[in-house]
C-alpha positions, 0 to 999 in steps of 0.5 A, a space after each residue: 500500500 502506498 504511504 500517501 495517496 497524493 503528494 504536492 511537489 513545491 518546486 519546478 524543473 528537473 528536481 520536480 520531475 525527478 521526485 515525480 518519478 519516485 512517487 509514481 514508482 510508489 503508487 503515489 499521485 503527483 501534484 505540480 505547481 507552476 508560475 506564469 512563466 513556467 506554464 509550458 515547462 516539462 514539470 507541469 506536464 509530468 505531474 498528474 495535476 498542475 496548479 498555477 501559483 502566481 506570476 514569474 518572480 519566485 516571491 509571488 509564486 514558488 515562495 508564496 506559502 499561502 498559495 501553495 498550501 491552498 493548492 495542496 488543499 484543493 488537490 487533496 494532497 496528503 504531503 508536501 515535498 519541497 525539493 531543494 531551493 525555494 522553501 526547502 529549508 524554510 522552517 516556518 513553511 515546514 510548520 505551516 505544512 504541519 498546521 495544515 494537516 499535511 506531512 512534510 517530507 523533510 526534516 523536523 522544523 526544529 532541525 531546519 531552524 537549528 541548522 538554518 542559522 549557520 552561526 547557531 549551527 556552528 555553536 551547536 556543533 562545537 558544543 557537540 564536539 564536532 570540529 568547526 572552521 575557526 571564526 565567529 559564532 555570532 552575527 556581525 553588525 558592521 564591516 569594522 567587526 570583519 576587519 577586527 576578525 581578519 586581524 585576529 584570525 588572519 586574512 583572507 576571510 570568508 563572510 557568509 550569510 547566516 541563513 545561506 547556502 549554495 554559495 549565496 551570501 558568501 564573499 571572500 575578503 583578501 584584506 581590510 580594504 575589501 571588507 565593507 563592500 563584501 560585508 554589504 554584498 553578503 548581507 544583501 544576498 542573505 536578505 534577497 535569498 533567505 530573508 535574513 541579512 545576518 552574516 558571520 566570518 570564518 578563516 578562509 582555508 587555502 585550497 581545501 577539498 569540499 567534502 560532504 557526507 550524506 546522512 539518512 535518519 528515521 523517527 526510530 533513532 536510526 542514523 547512518 551515512 552513505 559515504 562522502 561526495 567530493 564537490 571541490 570543483 566550484 565557480 563563485 562558490 557554487 558547485 560544478 562537478 561532484 563525485 563519489 567516492 572522493 579521490 582524497 578519502 581513504 577508508 579510515 578517513 571515510 569512517 572518521 568523517 562519517 562518524 562526525 556526520 552521524 554525530 552532527 545529525 544526532 545532535 539536532 535529532 535529525 530525520 530524513 535525508 541531509 548532508 553534512 558539508 565540510 572542508 578537508 585540508 591538505 593536512 587531513 583536517 576535517 571541519 564542519 561547514 554547514 548542514 543542508 537540511 534537504 535533498 542535495 542537487 548532487 544526491 544522484 552520485 550517491 544513488 548510483 554508487 549505493 543503488 539507493 533511491 534517496 527520495 524514496 527513503 525520504 518519503 518512507 521516513 516521512 511516512 514513519 517507516 524505519 530505514 531500509 538498511 543499516 550502516 553495515 549494509 551500505 556499500 559504495 560500488 564503483 565511481 560516479 561523477 555529476 556535471 551540472 549543465 548550466 545556462 552560462 557562458 564560461 568564455 564570458 565570466 560564466 554569465 547567465 545565458 537564458 533563452 530558448 532551447 532550439 535543439 536538444 538531444 540527451 546522451 544514453 548508454 551504459 552507466 549514463 543518467 540525465 536529470 533534466 527539466 527541458 526539451 527542444 522548444 523549452 525556455 530557460 527563464 532569467 528569473 530562476 537558477 541557470 541549471 538546465 540538466 544534470 549529467 551523471 555517469 557511473 563506472 567501475 573506477 574513477 578513470 572509467 567514469 571520467 572517460 564515460 563522462 567525456 563520451 556522454 558530454 560529446 553526445 549531449 546536444 543543447 542548441 539555442 543557448 550557451 551552456 557549460 557542455 564545452 566547459 565540462 569537456 575541457 575540464 574533464 580532459 584537463 590534467 588537473 581533473 584526470 590526476 584528481 587535483 583540486 583544479 584550483 585556479 584552473 576552473 576560471 582560467 582563460 585557458 580553460 575558457 578558450 578550450 571550452 569555446 573550441 569544444 562547444 557544439 554551438 555555432 562558432 563565430 570565425 573572424 573574417 575580413 573587414 566585411 564582417 564575420 562568418 559563421 561555421 555551420 556543420 553539414 553532412 555530405 555523402 561521397 561514394 557511400 561514405 558520410 563526411 561532416 564539412 564546415 560551410 562558411 556562411 556570411 553572418 547577417 548584419 546586426 545579429 548580435 544585440 550587444 554589437 548592435 548597441 555598441 554600433 549605435 553608440 559609435 554612431 553618437 547615441 551615447 558617445 564613442 563605443 570605446 567609452 560605453 559600459 554595457 550590461 552583458 546580460 539581462 537582469 535587475 540592477 541591485 546597486 550602483 557604485 559610482 556617481 556622475 562625474 566620478 573618476 574611476 579606474 579600470 576594473 572598478 565596479 560600476 554597478 551590480 546586476 542580478 541575473 538568474 539568482 546570481 550577482 554580477 559586477 559590471 566594471 569599468 573597462 578603462 580609467 576615466 570620468 563617469 558620465 551619462 549614468 543611466 541606471 539605478 537600483 531596482 531597474 531592469 536592464 537588457 543585454 547590451 544596454 548602456 550603463 554609463 560612459 567612461 571618458 578617458 581624461 584628456 580625450 
C-alpha cells in the first residue's frame, strides 16, 4: 500500500520531475505547481495535476506559502515535498505544512531552524564536539567587526550569510580594504535569498577539498551515512562537478568523517535525508561547514554508487517507516561523477545565458543518467537558477567514469543557448581533473575558457575580413557511400548580435564613442550602483551590480576615466547590451 495517496511537489524543473518519478514508482499521485512563466515547462506536464501559483518572480509564486498550501488543499494532497531551493529549508513553511494537516517530507522544523542559522549551527556543533572552521559564532553588525576578525584570525576571510547556502551570501575578503563592500554584498544576498541579512566570518582555508557526507535518519533513532561526495570543483562558490567516492578519502578517513556526520545529525535529532558539508585540508583536517537540511542537487552520485533511491527513503521516513538498511549494509560500488549543465557562458565570466532551447538531444548508454527539466522548444527563464540538466555517469573506477563522462558530454546536444557542455569537456580532459587535483585556479582560467569555446557544439563565430564575420555551420555530405561532416562558411547577417548592435549605435553618437560605453552583458535587475556622475574611476572598478538568474554580477569599468551619462539605478531592469554609463578617458 502506498504511504500517501497524493503528494504536492513545491518546486519546478528537473528536481520536480525527478521526485515525480519516485512517487509514481510508489503508487503515489503527483501534484505540480507552476508560475506564469513556467506554464509550458516539462514539470507541469509530468505531474498528474498542475496548479498555477502566481506570476514569474519566485516571491509571488514558488515562495508564496499561502498559495501553495491552498493548492495542496484543493488537490487533496496528503504531503508536501519541497525539493531543494525555494522553501526547502524554510522552517516556518515546514510548520505551516504541519498546521495544515499535511506531512512534510523533510526534516523536523526544529532541525531546519537549528541548522538554518549557520552561526547557531556552528555553536551547536562545537558544543557537540564536532570540529568547526575557526571564526565567529555570532552575527556581525558592521564591516569594522570583519576587519577586527581578519586581524585576529588572519586574512583572507570568508563572510557568509547566516541563513545561506549554495554559495549565496558568501564573499571572500583578501584584506581590510575589501571588507565593507563584501560585508554589504553578503548581507544583501542573505536578505534577497533567505530573508535574513545576518552574516558571520570564518578563516578562509587555502585550497581545501569540499567534502560532504550524506546522512539518512528515521523517527526510530536510526542514523547512518552513505559515504562522502567530493564537490571541490566550484565557480563563485557554487558547485560544478561532484563525485563519489572522493579521490582524497581513504577508508579510515571515510569512517572518521562519517562518524562526525552521524554525530552532527544526532545532535539536532535529525530525520530524513541531509548532508553534512565540510572542508578537508591538505593536512587531513576535517571541519564542519554547514548542514543542508534537504535533498542535495548532487544526491544522484550517491544513488548510483549505493543503488539507493534517496527520495524514496525520504518519503518512507516521512511516512514513519524505519530505514531500509543499516550502516553495515551500505556499500559504495564503483565511481560516479555529476556535471551540472548550466545556462552560462564560461568564455564570458560564466554569465547567465537564458533563452530558448532550439535543439536538444540527451546522451544514453551504459552507466549514463540525465536529470533534466527541458526539451527542444523549452525556455530557460532569467528569473530562476541557470541549471538546465544534470549529467551523471557511473563506472567501475574513477578513470572509467571520467572517460564515460567525456563520451556522454560529446553526445549531449543543447542548441539555442550557451551552456557549460564545452566547459565540462575541457575540464574533464584537463590534467588537473584526470590526476584528481583540486583544479584550483584552473576552473576560471582563460585557458580553460578558450578550450571550452573550441569544444562547444554551438555555432562558432570565425573572424573574417573587414566585411564582417562568418559563421561555421556543420553539414553532412555523402561521397561514394561514405558520410563526411564539412564546415560551410556562411556570411553572418548584419546586426545579429544585440550587444554589437548597441555598441554600433553608440559609435554612431547615441551615447558617445563605443570605446567609452559600459554595457550590461546580460539581462537582469540592477541591485546597486557604485559610482556617481562625474566620478573618476579606474579600470576594473565596479560600476554597478546586476542580478541575473539568482546570481550577482559586477559590471566594471573597462578603462580609467570620468563617469558620465549614468543611466541606471537600483531596482531597474536592464537588457543585454544596454548602456550603463560612459567612461571618458581624461584628456580625450
